[in-house]
A tleap script that builds the chain and sets N, CA, C and O, in Angstrom:
source leaprc.protein.ff14SB
mol = sequence {
  NMET ARG ARG VAL LEU MET GLY ALA VAL LEU
  THR GLY LEU PHE CYS ALA VAL PHE ALA ILE
  VAL VAL GLN MET LEU THR SER MET LEU GLY
  LEU GLY GLN VAL ALA GLY VAL SER PHE VAL
  SER GLY PHE LEU GLY SER LEU PHE ALA GLN
  THR VAL LEU GLY GLN TRP ARG GLY GLN ALA
  CARG
}
set mol.1.N position { -13.034 -5.230 -14.618 }
set mol.1.CA position { -12.668 -6.385 -13.536 }
set mol.1.C position { -10.734 -5.630 -13.526 }
set mol.1.O position { -10.099 -5.582 -12.472 }
set mol.2.N position { -10.277 -5.254 -14.569 }
set mol.2.CA position { -9.152 -5.054 -15.082 }
set mol.2.C position { -8.334 -3.880 -14.279 }
set mol.2.O position { -7.113 -3.823 -14.130 }
set mol.3.N position { -9.461 -2.832 -13.733 }
set mol.3.CA position { -8.795 -1.869 -12.581 }
set mol.3.C position { -8.658 -2.211 -11.386 }
set mol.3.O position { -7.881 -1.832 -10.509 }
set mol.4.N position { -9.689 -3.160 -11.411 }
set mol.4.CA position { -9.451 -4.133 -9.794 }
set mol.4.C position { -8.303 -4.753 -9.876 }
set mol.4.O position { -7.358 -4.134 -9.386 }
set mol.5.N position { -8.111 -5.630 -10.271 }
set mol.5.CA position { -6.990 -6.253 -10.189 }
set mol.5.C position { -5.364 -5.049 -10.454 }
set mol.5.O position { -4.240 -5.166 -9.966 }
set mol.6.N position { -5.784 -4.247 -11.173 }
set mol.6.CA position { -4.615 -3.313 -11.126 }
set mol.6.C position { -4.332 -2.591 -9.750 }
set mol.6.O position { -3.253 -2.647 -9.161 }
set mol.7.N position { -5.440 -1.912 -9.324 }
set mol.7.CA position { -5.450 -1.732 -8.014 }
set mol.7.C position { -5.028 -2.416 -6.923 }
set mol.7.O position { -4.483 -2.019 -5.893 }
set mol.8.N position { -5.437 -3.781 -7.380 }
set mol.8.CA position { -4.636 -4.691 -6.012 }
set mol.8.C position { -3.493 -4.668 -6.298 }
set mol.8.O position { -2.752 -4.231 -5.418 }
set mol.9.N position { -2.910 -5.069 -7.490 }
set mol.9.CA position { -1.382 -5.234 -7.723 }
set mol.9.C position { -0.462 -4.308 -7.157 }
set mol.9.O position { 0.495 -4.627 -6.451 }
set mol.10.N position { -0.856 -2.875 -7.567 }
set mol.10.CA position { -0.205 -1.394 -7.329 }
set mol.10.C position { -0.484 -1.710 -5.306 }
set mol.10.O position { 0.335 -1.740 -4.389 }
set mol.11.N position { -1.431 -1.823 -5.316 }
set mol.11.CA position { -1.621 -2.067 -3.843 }
set mol.11.C position { -0.298 -2.662 -3.109 }
set mol.11.O position { 0.426 -2.122 -2.272 }
set mol.12.N position { -0.210 -4.155 -3.789 }
set mol.12.CA position { 0.641 -5.156 -3.310 }
set mol.12.C position { 2.067 -4.705 -3.454 }
set mol.12.O position { 2.986 -4.978 -2.681 }
set mol.13.N position { 2.134 -3.897 -4.667 }
set mol.13.CA position { 3.672 -3.454 -4.992 }
set mol.13.C position { 4.029 -2.750 -3.526 }
set mol.13.O position { 4.718 -3.044 -2.550 }
set mol.14.N position { 3.280 -1.799 -3.878 }
set mol.14.CA position { 3.820 -0.696 -2.939 }
set mol.14.C position { 3.977 -1.034 -1.649 }
set mol.14.O position { 4.877 -0.570 -0.949 }
set mol.15.N position { 2.840 -2.130 -1.124 }
set mol.15.CA position { 3.151 -2.454 0.293 }
set mol.15.C position { 4.551 -3.723 0.705 }
set mol.15.O position { 4.990 -4.029 1.814 }
set mol.16.N position { 4.844 -4.088 -0.293 }
set mol.16.CA position { 5.964 -4.726 -0.621 }
set mol.16.C position { 7.315 -3.931 -0.265 }
set mol.16.O position { 8.182 -4.225 0.559 }
set mol.17.N position { 7.229 -2.825 -1.145 }
set mol.17.CA position { 8.677 -2.139 -0.690 }
set mol.17.C position { 8.712 -1.428 0.318 }
set mol.17.O position { 9.759 -1.102 0.877 }
set mol.18.N position { 7.515 -1.081 0.698 }
set mol.18.CA position { 7.386 -0.289 2.149 }
set mol.18.C position { 7.164 -1.429 3.242 }
set mol.18.O position { 6.493 -0.963 4.162 }
set mol.19.N position { 7.394 -2.344 3.386 }
set mol.19.CA position { 7.512 -3.520 4.296 }
set mol.19.C position { 9.212 -3.285 4.178 }
set mol.19.O position { 9.804 -2.537 4.956 }
set mol.20.N position { 9.849 -3.987 3.161 }
set mol.20.CA position { 11.289 -3.932 3.037 }
set mol.20.C position { 12.073 -2.144 3.765 }
set mol.20.O position { 13.153 -2.081 4.351 }
set mol.21.N position { 11.469 -1.354 3.580 }
set mol.21.CA position { 12.040 0.178 4.115 }
set mol.21.C position { 11.919 -0.022 5.493 }
set mol.21.O position { 12.874 0.386 6.154 }
set mol.22.N position { 10.996 -0.543 6.100 }
set mol.22.CA position { 10.344 -0.981 7.123 }
set mol.22.C position { 11.516 -1.618 8.081 }
set mol.22.O position { 11.873 -1.276 9.208 }
set mol.23.N position { 11.956 -2.611 7.272 }
set mol.23.CA position { 12.736 -3.863 8.017 }
set mol.23.C position { 14.296 -3.055 7.745 }
set mol.23.O position { 15.141 -3.200 8.629 }
set mol.24.N position { 14.573 -2.396 6.787 }
set mol.24.CA position { 15.982 -1.771 6.946 }
set mol.24.C position { 15.806 -0.857 8.222 }
set mol.24.O position { 16.376 -1.249 9.241 }
set mol.25.N position { 15.143 0.218 8.277 }
set mol.25.CA position { 14.774 0.922 9.273 }
set mol.25.C position { 14.618 0.270 10.821 }
set mol.25.O position { 14.755 0.983 11.815 }
set mol.26.N position { 14.381 -0.850 10.888 }
set mol.26.CA position { 14.036 -1.387 12.079 }
set mol.26.C position { 14.660 -2.664 12.065 }
set mol.26.O position { 14.962 -3.246 11.023 }
set mol.27.N position { 14.862 -3.116 13.239 }
set mol.27.CA position { 15.016 -4.687 13.466 }
set mol.27.C position { 14.512 -5.502 14.062 }
set mol.27.O position { 14.700 -6.687 13.787 }
set mol.28.N position { 13.555 -5.024 15.263 }
set mol.28.CA position { 12.673 -5.952 16.189 }
set mol.28.C position { 11.502 -4.871 16.287 }
set mol.28.O position { 11.828 -3.695 16.454 }
set mol.29.N position { 9.987 -5.260 16.180 }
set mol.29.CA position { 8.532 -4.453 16.209 }
set mol.29.C position { 8.099 -5.455 17.151 }
set mol.29.O position { 8.478 -6.626 17.130 }
set mol.30.N position { 7.268 -4.937 18.001 }
set mol.30.CA position { 6.193 -5.390 18.472 }
set mol.30.C position { 4.961 -5.549 17.717 }
set mol.30.O position { 4.666 -4.883 16.724 }
set mol.31.N position { 4.022 -6.779 18.419 }
set mol.31.CA position { 3.229 -6.958 17.771 }
set mol.31.C position { 2.265 -5.803 17.274 }
set mol.31.O position { 1.819 -5.638 16.138 }
set mol.32.N position { 2.038 -4.977 18.518 }
set mol.32.CA position { 1.250 -3.546 18.066 }
set mol.32.C position { 1.973 -2.896 16.819 }
set mol.32.O position { 1.295 -2.587 15.839 }
set mol.33.N position { 3.321 -2.686 16.839 }
set mol.33.CA position { 3.960 -1.639 16.030 }
set mol.33.C position { 3.692 -2.618 14.852 }
set mol.33.O position { 3.574 -1.832 13.911 }
set mol.34.N position { 3.544 -3.727 14.404 }
set mol.34.CA position { 3.737 -4.562 13.564 }
set mol.34.C position { 1.992 -4.172 12.717 }
set mol.34.O position { 1.864 -4.161 11.492 }
set mol.35.N position { 1.489 -4.050 13.143 }
set mol.35.CA position { -0.389 -4.006 13.145 }
set mol.35.C position { -0.361 -2.327 12.394 }
set mol.35.O position { -0.918 -1.944 11.365 }
set mol.36.N position { 0.523 -1.557 13.377 }
set mol.36.CA position { 0.078 -0.486 13.204 }
set mol.36.C position { 0.778 -0.179 11.716 }
set mol.36.O position { 0.065 0.159 10.772 }
set mol.37.N position { 1.882 -0.289 11.608 }
set mol.37.CA position { 2.708 -0.337 10.326 }
set mol.37.C position { 1.908 -1.000 9.287 }
set mol.37.O position { 1.852 -0.295 8.279 }
set mol.38.N position { 1.366 -1.940 9.195 }
set mol.38.CA position { 0.629 -2.830 8.163 }
set mol.38.C position { -0.403 -2.155 7.944 }
set mol.38.O position { -0.910 -2.229 6.824 }
set mol.39.N position { -0.988 -1.318 8.949 }
set mol.39.CA position { -2.322 -0.250 8.405 }
set mol.39.C position { -1.820 0.099 7.822 }
set mol.39.O position { -1.715 -0.505 6.755 }
set mol.40.N position { -0.991 1.514 8.031 }
set mol.40.CA position { -0.481 2.491 7.431 }
set mol.40.C position { -0.122 1.718 5.979 }
set mol.40.O position { -0.890 1.910 5.037 }
set mol.41.N position { 1.042 0.848 5.802 }
set mol.41.CA position { 1.102 0.148 4.584 }
set mol.41.C position { -0.256 0.097 3.876 }
set mol.41.O position { -0.461 0.814 2.896 }
set mol.42.N position { -0.943 -0.518 4.229 }
set mol.42.CA position { -2.173 -0.902 3.071 }
set mol.42.C position { -2.803 0.472 2.828 }
set mol.42.O position { -3.160 0.708 1.673 }
set mol.43.N position { -3.009 1.521 3.876 }
set mol.43.CA position { -3.718 2.731 3.666 }
set mol.43.C position { -2.955 3.243 2.477 }
set mol.43.O position { -3.312 3.223 1.299 }
set mol.44.N position { -2.147 3.580 2.853 }
set mol.44.CA position { -0.657 4.655 1.526 }
set mol.44.C position { -1.160 3.423 0.462 }
set mol.44.O position { -2.196 3.800 -0.086 }
set mol.45.N position { -0.883 2.505 0.148 }
set mol.45.CA position { -0.881 1.537 -0.780 }
set mol.45.C position { -2.186 1.513 -1.581 }
set mol.45.O position { -2.324 1.241 -2.774 }
set mol.46.N position { -3.120 1.856 -0.675 }
set mol.46.CA position { -4.098 2.072 -1.484 }
set mol.46.C position { -4.586 3.639 -1.940 }
set mol.46.O position { -5.593 3.770 -2.636 }
set mol.47.N position { -4.010 4.494 -1.615 }
set mol.47.CA position { -4.157 5.745 -1.791 }
set mol.47.C position { -3.210 6.019 -3.067 }
set mol.47.O position { -3.675 6.708 -3.975 }
set mol.48.N position { -1.775 5.462 -3.183 }
set mol.48.CA position { -1.229 5.301 -4.227 }
set mol.48.C position { -1.408 4.538 -5.700 }
set mol.48.O position { -0.960 4.786 -6.820 }
set mol.49.N position { -2.396 3.344 -5.095 }
set mol.49.CA position { -3.044 2.597 -6.223 }
set mol.49.C position { -4.278 3.445 -7.092 }
set mol.49.O position { -4.605 3.445 -8.279 }
set mol.50.N position { -4.580 3.873 -6.361 }
set mol.50.CA position { -6.410 5.022 -6.657 }
set mol.50.C position { -5.504 6.101 -7.534 }
set mol.50.O position { -5.639 6.142 -8.757 }
set mol.51.N position { -4.602 6.944 -6.865 }
set mol.51.CA position { -4.229 7.856 -7.167 }
set mol.51.C position { -3.183 7.425 -8.754 }
set mol.51.O position { -3.180 8.071 -9.801 }
set mol.52.N position { -2.565 6.441 -8.515 }
set mol.52.CA position { -2.237 6.140 -10.202 }
set mol.52.C position { -3.144 5.896 -11.364 }
set mol.52.O position { -2.940 6.304 -12.507 }
set mol.53.N position { -4.101 5.233 -10.985 }
set mol.53.CA position { -5.390 4.799 -11.485 }
set mol.53.C position { -6.329 5.940 -11.857 }
set mol.53.O position { -7.392 5.754 -12.448 }
set mol.54.N position { -5.738 7.486 -11.363 }
set mol.54.CA position { -7.036 8.365 -11.916 }
set mol.54.C position { -7.934 8.301 -11.140 }
set mol.54.O position { -8.708 9.257 -11.185 }
set mol.55.N position { -8.253 7.147 -10.067 }
set mol.55.CA position { -10.206 7.243 -9.492 }
set mol.55.C position { -9.776 8.316 -8.353 }
set mol.55.O position { -10.833 8.625 -7.802 }
set mol.56.N position { -8.699 9.030 -7.745 }
set mol.56.CA position { -8.267 9.615 -6.931 }
set mol.56.C position { -9.794 10.836 -6.717 }
set mol.56.O position { -10.493 10.847 -5.703 }
set mol.57.N position { -9.980 11.638 -7.783 }
set mol.57.CA position { -11.010 12.039 -8.046 }
set mol.57.C position { -12.175 11.943 -8.911 }
set mol.57.O position { -12.862 12.922 -9.198 }
set mol.58.N position { -12.397 10.761 -9.326 }
set mol.58.CA position { -13.437 10.059 -10.095 }
set mol.58.C position { -13.339 10.041 -11.094 }
set mol.58.O position { -14.381 9.978 -11.747 }
set mol.59.N position { -11.980 10.086 -11.840 }
set mol.59.CA position { -11.720 10.138 -13.335 }
set mol.59.C position { -11.828 8.387 -13.744 }
set mol.59.O position { -11.359 7.391 -13.193 }
set mol.60.N position { -12.522 8.543 -14.750 }
set mol.60.CA position { -12.714 7.040 -15.355 }
set mol.60.C position { -11.778 7.383 -16.831 }
set mol.60.O position { -11.669 8.409 -17.503 }
set mol.61.N position { -11.107 5.834 -16.975 }
set mol.61.CA position { -10.364 5.796 -17.651 }
set mol.61.C position { -11.086 4.900 -18.765 }
set mol.61.O position { -10.492 4.608 -19.802 }
savepdb mol mol.pdb
quit
């Protein structure tokens, strides 16, 4: 359960930072663009969390 929560926290933090960077780079986005950015943020955040937690290659801690 702890690993699941840590993954969720790391994904959330990554997405928050990603959203701040996107906001700084753009002033207005359309609905489709927001959906695309949200998808990319979640996808990369999940990869980041899995990598940090050592799950990328199936490693257990």
